[in-house]
C-alpha positions as CSV (number, residue, x, y, z in Angstrom):
1,M,0.0,0.0,0.0
2,I,1.2,3.4,-0.9
3,T,0.5,6.2,1.5
4,C,0.8,10.0,1.0
5,P,3.9,11.4,2.8
6,K,2.1,14.6,3.6
7,C,-1.3,13.6,5.0
8,G,-0.9,9.8,5.4
9,A,-3.9,8.9,3.2
10,T,-3.9,5.6,1.4
11,A,-6.1,6.7,-1.4
12,V,-3.7,7.7,-4.1
13,N,-3.8,7.7,-7.9
14,F,-0.7,6.7,-9.9
15,V,0.3,9.1,-12.6
16,K,3.2,7.1,-14.1
17,L,5.0,3.9,-13.4
18,W,8.4,2.6,-14.7
19,P,10.7,-0.3,-13.8
20,S,13.5,0.4,-11.4
21,A,16.9,-1.2,-11.2
22,L,17.1,-4.8,-10.1
23,T,17.5,-5.3,-6.4
24,E,18.8,-8.3,-4.4
25,T,16.2,-10.0,-2.1
26,K,16.9,-12.0,1.0
27,D,14.6,-14.8,-0.1
28,T,15.8,-17.6,-2.3
29,E,13.9,-16.0,-5.1
30,G,16.9,-14.1,-6.4
31,K,16.5,-10.7,-7.9
32,T,13.3,-8.6,-8.2
33,Q,12.6,-5.6,-10.2
34,P,10.4,-3.1,-8.3
35,L,8.4,-0.3,-10.0
36,T,9.0,3.3,-9.3
37,G,6.2,5.8,-9.9
38,V,4.7,9.2,-9.5
39,F,1.6,9.2,-7.4
40,E,-1.0,11.9,-6.5
41,C,-2.9,12.0,-3.2
42,R,-6.7,12.1,-3.7
43,E,-7.2,14.2,-0.5
44,C,-4.4,16.8,-0.5
45,K,-3.4,16.6,-4.2
46,T,0.3,16.2,-3.3
47,K,2.4,14.6,-6.0
48,F,5.2,12.3,-4.8
49,R,7.5,9.4,-5.9
50,A,7.4,5.9,-4.4
51,K,8.6,2.4,-5.1
52,V,6.1,-0.4,-5.6
53,H,7.4,-3.9,-4.8
54,S,5.7,-6.7,-6.7
55,K,7.2,-9.8,-5.1
56,K,3.8,-11.6,-5.1
57,K,3.2,-11.0,-8.7
58,E,6.7,-12.0,-9.6
59,K,6.4,-15.2,-7.6
60,Q,3.1,-16.0,-9.2
61,Q,4.6,-15.2,-12.6
62,I,7.6,-17.5,-12.0
63,V,5.3,-20.3,-10.7
64,N,3.0,-19.8,-13.7
65,V,6.0,-19.9,-16.1
66,K,7.4,-23.0,-14.4
67,N,3.9,-24.7,-14.6
68,S,3.6,-23.7,-18.2
69,V,7.0,-25.1,-19.0
70,E,6.1,-28.4,-17.3
71,K,2.8,-28.5,-19.2
72,I,4.5,-27.8,-22.5
73,R,7.1,-30.6,-21.7
74,D,4.2,-33.0,-20.8
75,L,2.4,-32.1,-24.0
76,R,5.5,-32.5,-26.1
77,D,6.1,-36.0,-24.5
78,D,2.5,-36.9,-25.2
79,L,2.7,-35.8,-28.7
80,M,6.0,-37.7,-29.3
81,Q,4.4,-40.8,-27.9
82,T,1.3,-40.3,-30.1
83,L,3.6,-39.8,-33.1
84,R,5.5,-43.0,-32.3
85,I,2.2,-44.9,-32.0
86,L,0.9,-43.4,-35.3
87,R,4.1,-44.3,-37.1
88,E,3.9,-47.9,-35.9
89,K,0.2,-48.1,-37.0
90,I,1.1,-46.7,-40.4
91,Q,3.8,-49.3,-40.8
92,M,1.4,-52.1,-39.8
93,L,-1.2,-50.8,-42.2
94,E,1.3,-50.6,-45.0
95,S,2.4,-54.2,-44.4
96,E,-1.2,-55.4,-44.3
97,K,-1.9,-53.5,-47.5
98,R,1.0,-55.3,-49.2
99,N,-0.2,-58.6,-47.9
100,L,-3.7,-57.9,-49.1
101,L,-2.5,-56.8,-52.6
102,E,-0.5,-60.0,-52.9
103,E,-3.5,-62.0,-51.9
104,V,-5.7,-60.2,-54.4
105,E,-3.2,-60.8,-57.1
106,T,-3.1,-64.5,-56.2
107,L,-6.9,-64.7,-56.2
108,R,-7.0,-62.9,-59.6
109,K,-4.6,-65.3,-61.1
110,T,-6.5,-68.3,-59.7
111,A,-9.8,-66.8,-61.1
112,E,-8.3,-66.2,-64.5
113,A,-7.0,-69.8,-64.6
114,R,-10.5,-71.1,-63.6
115,V,-12.1,-68.9,-66.2
116,T,-9.7,-70.4,-68.8
117,I,-10.6,-73.9,-67.7
118,L,-14.3,-73.2,-67.7
119,E,-14.1,-71.6,-71.2
120,G,-12.5,-74.8,-72.4
121,E,-15.2,-76.9,-70.8
122,V,-17.9,-74.8,-72.3
123,N,-16.3,-75.0,-75.8
124,Q,-16.1,-78.8,-75.4
125,M,-19.8,-79.0,-74.3
126,R,-20.7,-76.9,-77.4
127,Q,-18.9,-79.3,-79.6
128,E,-20.6,-82.2,-77.9
129,V,-24.0,-80.5,-78.4
130,K,-23.2,-79.9,-82.0
131,A,-22.1,-83.5,-82.5
132,L,-25.3,-84.8,-80.8
133,K,-27.5,-82.6,-82.9
134,E,-25.7,-83.9,-86.0
135,L,-26.1,-87.4,-84.8
136,L,-29.8,-86.9,-84.0
137,S,-30.5,-85.2,-87.3
138,S,-28.8,-87.9,-89.2
139,N,-30.8,-90.6,-87.3
140,N,-34.0,-88.8,-88.1
141,T,-33.3,-88.6,-91.8
142,A,-32.0,-92.1,-92.1
143,P,-35.3,-93.9,-91.3
144,A,-37.1,-91.6,-93.7
145,Q,-34.8,-92.7,-96.5
146,K,-35.4,-96.4,-95.8
147,S,-39.2,-96.2,-96.0
């Protein structure tokens, strides 16, 4: 809290703030950078300079930064793990794709061979049908010639 040096009032308005030189602290925190400013008392309208220490804000900022760094590291680790898992899945899927393509090719060749065999059998049956028709037609005409 900043108080007016003339009347002792705590109700003051700041006019301007700027960072001061770094100062050593007795805590284990290290160095802090206080703010210096020009203030004006609301009651007696006196303008004066004063230093504002912001240890709490700095501590909170340091803690927030440390927490943010830890969160970022955790996120990075999670992303790296996810990336590894995705790469493994991609490799598995590519391997499975190769196997399926090979199986499809084998089945295609088997089907083509079967088609060739069936075409041969169909042609053979057509020839048999033609031969049977010729045989039947020659049998039908032969008794008619005898009578």
